[in-house]
Structures are given as C-alpha cells and as structure tokens.
C-alpha positions, 0 to 999 in steps of 0.5 A, spaced: 328 774 928 335 778 929 342 774 929 342 774 937 336 770 937 338 765 931 344 764 935 340 762 941 336 757 937 342 753 935 345 753 942 347 746 945 343 744 951 346 740 957 345 733 957 341 733 951 341 731 944 342 736 938 335 736 937 333 737 944 326 741 944 329 746 949 333 749 944 331 756 944 325 755 948 323 759 955 324 753 959 332 753 958 337 758 962 344 759 960 350 756 964 355 762 965 362 761 967 366 755 969 367 748 965 360 748 962 360 756 960 355 757 954 350 751 954 343 752 956 340 748 961 333 745 960 329 747 966 322 745 963 317 742 969 322 744 974 318 747 981 320 754 983 324 751 989 328 747 984 329 753 980 331 758 986 336 753 988 343 751 986 344 745 981 350 740 981 351 738 974 356 732 972 362 734 968 369 731 966 371 738 965 372 741 972 377 741 977 375 734 979 375 730 972 371 724 971 365 724 976 366 731 978 360 736 978 360 743 977 355 748 981 351 753 978 346 758 982 341 762 979 341 770 981 335 774 983 333 778 978 336 774 972 332 768 971 335 767 964 342 765 967 345 760 972 352 762 974 358 758 976 360 758 983 365 752 983 366 745 983 365 739 987 367 731 987 
C-alpha cells in the first residue's frame, strides 16, 4: 500500500463516526470543493439512480450557515467524486 492509499484510509466520512466502516472502502466517494471539501460520502447501498443524482448535505459552513445545505453532483466518468455545485437554504 502506498502513501496515497494510506491517506485515503484515514479520511473522514461525512456524517460518520471516526471509525465509520466506509473509510477507504469502495462504497465511499470523495466530496470535492465547497464547504465540505475533502471528506468521503458513504454511498453504500445507494441505488444507481441515487448515485447519479445530486445530493444536498447539511452543513453550517456554507453560504446559509446553520440549517443550510451544500449541493454536490456526480460527474459522468468520475464515480469516485461528487463535485460542489452551490449552497441552498
């Protein structure tokens, strides 16, 4: 295992505990950009329709503060990442 793989195994999981089982697993996708940049999102058990659709994730770090959500969207050909598309109240 190289250094990049070891870093992936230590990544935080959005909404998960420090020992969340999705850490470094194939059922996790990386959040890229915006207020939640960096953590993994556990998509284990999601249907293909759910994986292909944008998600609104709760965060107090975005434009709308407490109660706001950050929008992340998958991109065709890049299943390992969801990209930030904006914030919503």
